[in-house]
N, C-alpha and C positions, 0 to 999 in steps of 0.2 A: 620554424618553418611553416609556410603558408599551407594549410590543409588543402587536400584535393577537393576541387569544387565540382567534380563530376558527379552526376546524380546517382544516388544509391537507390536501386530498384527494390521495392518492397517484395514483389513476387519473383523469387529466384531461388533455385536449389543451391544450398551452400553446405560446405563441409561442417564439422563440429566446430573447429576453430574459427571459421569465418562467421558462424552464427554468434560467436562472442565478439569478435573484432568489429563486426558491422555496427554494433551499438556505439562503440567508441568513435567510429568513423562518422556516424551521424551527429554525435554530440560535438566532435571537433569542428564539423562544418557549421553547426547551427547552435553553438553553445550561448552566444549572445542573446538572440531572440528567446531562446529557451529560458535562460536565466531571468531576463527581463520580465517575461510574462509569468513565470513561477513566483517571482518576487511580488509582482503586482497583485496577483490573486492569493498567494499563500502567506505572505508576510503578515498582512492585516489579520488573517485568520489565526496565525500563530501567536500574535499579541493577545488575543483573547483566550486561545487554547492554553497558553501557559499560566493564565490565572487559575484555570481548572486543574492543571497539573500541580501547581503549588498548593491549591486547595486540598487536592487529593493527599499530598504529602503532609499537610497540616492535620487533616482528619486522621490519617494513619498514625501520626506521631502522638496525637491525643489519645488514641486507643491504646497504644503502647505505653504511654505515661500512666493511664488509668491502671493498667495491668501491673506495671511496676511498682505502684504504690499500694498494691494489694487489693485493688477493687475486683470483685468477682465479675462484674459486667461493666463494660464501658458505657459512658452517658449516651443518652439518646441523641444529644446534639452532636456528639463526635461521630456516632454511627451515621446520622442523617448527612452530616457534611461529607463524610467519607463516600457514601453511596452516590449523593448528588453530584459531587465533583468528579467522581469516576465515570458516571454516566455522561456528564458534560464533556469530559475529555474524549471519551469514545464517540460521542456524537460529532464533535467537531473534527475528529480524526477521519470519520466517514465522509464528512463534507469535503475535507481536504483532499482525500483520495480522488473523490469524483471530480473536483476542480482540476487536480493534477492530470487525470486521465483526458478530460476535456481539452486542457491546454496541449498536452503532448500529442494526442491523437488528432486534434484539430490541426496542429501544425504539420503533422505527418501527412494528413489528407491533402493540405495545401501543397506541401513539398512534392508529393506524387504527381500532382498536375503541373509542376513547374519544370524548369530545365536544369536546376542544380541547387546549390545552397540557398537558403531562404533569405539571407541578408536582413534587411530592415523590413519587418512585417508590420504593416499598418493594421490597426484593430478592425477597420471596416472590411479588410480582406479576410481577416482571421474569423471574425464573428460568426458567419454562417456555419463554418466547419466546427467552431467551438461549440455553438449551441446544439448542432446535430449530435456531436459527441457526448455533450453533457446530458442531453435527453436520453440517449440510448443507454449510457452508463448508469443513470439514475433509475431507468426502468429495470435493468439487470439487478442493481443493488437492492431495490425494493422487493422484487420477486425472490431474489436470493435470500434476503432477511426473512421474508415470510416462510419460505420453504425450510430454512434453517431452524426457525422457532419451532415449526411443526416436528421436524425430525428430532430436535432437542427434547421436546415433551415425550416423544415416543421412546427415545433413548433412556430418558430418566425412568419411565415406567417400567421398561424392560429391566433396567439395572435393579429397581426395587423388587421386581418380581424374582430376579436371579439371587438377590440377596436373601430372600425369604427361603430360598432352596438351600443354597450353600455359598459362603463368601468366595470360594474358589472360582465359581462361575462369573462373579463380578469382575475379577481380574482378567478372565478370558474375554469378557465383553469389551473391556478397555483396549485389550491388545488388538481384538477384531476391528474395533473402531478406528485405531491408529492405522491399521493396515489399509482400510477402506479410504481414509483420507489421503494416504499416500498414493494410492492408485488413482484417485480422483483428481489429484493436484494438476497434472498436466492438461487433461481435458478442460478443467475449469478455467485454467489460465488463458486458453484460447477462445473461449466463448466471447469474451468482450471484443477482442480484435475482429472476429468474424462479424459480430453484430455492428460494429462501428464502421468497418471498411467496406462492407457489402451493403449498399444502400437498399437494395431490394429484398433482403432477407428478412424473415419475420423472427420474432423472439425464439419460438420453438424450432425454427429452422436453423437459427444461430446455435442453439444449444445441442441439436442433433449433429450439426457439422463440427462444432468445437470438440464434441466427445469422440467423433469419429477420427478427426485429424489428430486429437491428443492421444488417443489409445494407439494409433498406428505409428506415431513417432515418439512413443512414450519414453524410451531410454534416452534419446538425445535431448528431448525437452526437459526432462528431469536434471540431465547433467548440466546443461546450460543455465537453468534457472537456480540450481544449487550453487554453481560457481558465482553467478551474479549475486545472489544472496549473501554469499560469504564476503564478497568485495564490499557490498553495501553495509553489511554489519560492521566491518572494520572501519569504514568511513564514519558510520553513525556512532561508533564508540568514541571517536574523537570529539564529535559535536555534542555528545551527551555527557562527557567527562566533567566539564564545569558543574553542571547541575547535579551530578552524582556527588561530587565533592561537597557542594552546599548542603546537600541532603544528609551526608554522612556526619558533617560537622554539626548540623542542627540535631541530628539524632543522638549523638554521643554528649554533646554539651547542653542541648536545650532540654534533655530529659533529666538533667541533674544527677547523672549516674555517678556513683562513688563521690558525691560531694562537689562535683565540678560545676563551675558557675557558667551558666549558658545564657546570662542576660544579654551578652553582646550579639546573639543571634536574633534579638528582637529589635535591634536598632535599625534605622532607615536604610543605612548603607548595606548592611547584610541582606536585608529584605529585597532591596532593589537589585542587588547582585544576583540573588536567587531568582528574581523575576527575569532578569536579562538572560541568565543561563537557561531558563525554562523556554524562553523564545528561541535561543539558539538551538536547543534540542529538538523542538517541534519543527522549526523550519528546516534545519539541517537534515532531519529525518526524511522530510518530504523531497528535498533536492537530491539526496542520495538514492531514494527509491525511484527516481526518474529512469534510471538505467534499467530497472526490472520491468517497468511498464513499456519502455521501448523495445526491450528484449522480447517481451510477449508478442509484440506486433511483428517483429521479424521472424520469430518462430512460426507464427501463423503463416506469414508469406511464404516461408520455406516449405511448410507442410502442404499448403494449398497448391503450390506449383509442382511439388514432387508427386503428389497423389491425384491431383485433379487437372494438372496442366492449365492452371488458372488463367495464364496469359494467353495461351493459344485459344481457349474457349471465348475469352473476352474479345480478342481480335476477330474471331469468326462472327460473334454476335454483332460486333460493330463494323463489320466489313465495309458497309456503305459509307462510313465516315473516315475510313483510312485514307 
């Protein structure tokens, strides 16, 4: 059946169920341009990211192999390979998330200025919104990383101090940290949409508004994000299943456990199959996560309209242009 081409407004008060279905409605309308541009930007990235994923697997298995053969400590080369490929994978993942946000939010900005479904999106039309979204997402990622490092150092120092007093306090510290992270999840998820969709807002203004909207719609935001995360996790399990199978086969046969001959795991066909499954896992994870990024935008639109009457204020400010 042909999807409804009527424009889906970003700023609208929606029920809990509508905040879920609006994500699917947007994807049904615009799945072709979304998939095309996600493939254009993220598939090449996944081709390189998969090398780091498989390098991580190789380093991890080398460490396990050393331990299974009675070595007290794994070799320096195994540890170095494991660490470098892990950092490489995480680095490419961060870049991939930034590109995905730039593509999706760039399209959503373009969509909001149009009449309905995007149809065929030319790069010259998308580029300004893509670059704007990428710039602002990158600024947030950089600032967030720096703040996260500082907080991590403080947390480690606190944990060490508590451990010197009594180990029980360490457990209490971890429980409190988990509680804080759960409380901050909704506000943090709305900061990026605020910063991307409100052109005139500053970084600190986006943080303040994201936290205010997130805390005041905390329950609904958590519920929608949790359901979307569960759906994404199910989809990601399918795309990651081939790589998981290759990993398990290599682990059980490649380590020579109980005399099993794992030489076939070193042949070119097995290696190439492992690589392709790694590409599928990386790219599939990005595509599945698109629903969560889009969902955060519509959660922001719901909160902004409900709490701030964003559409009314915007129309008043632009009254002369109406």
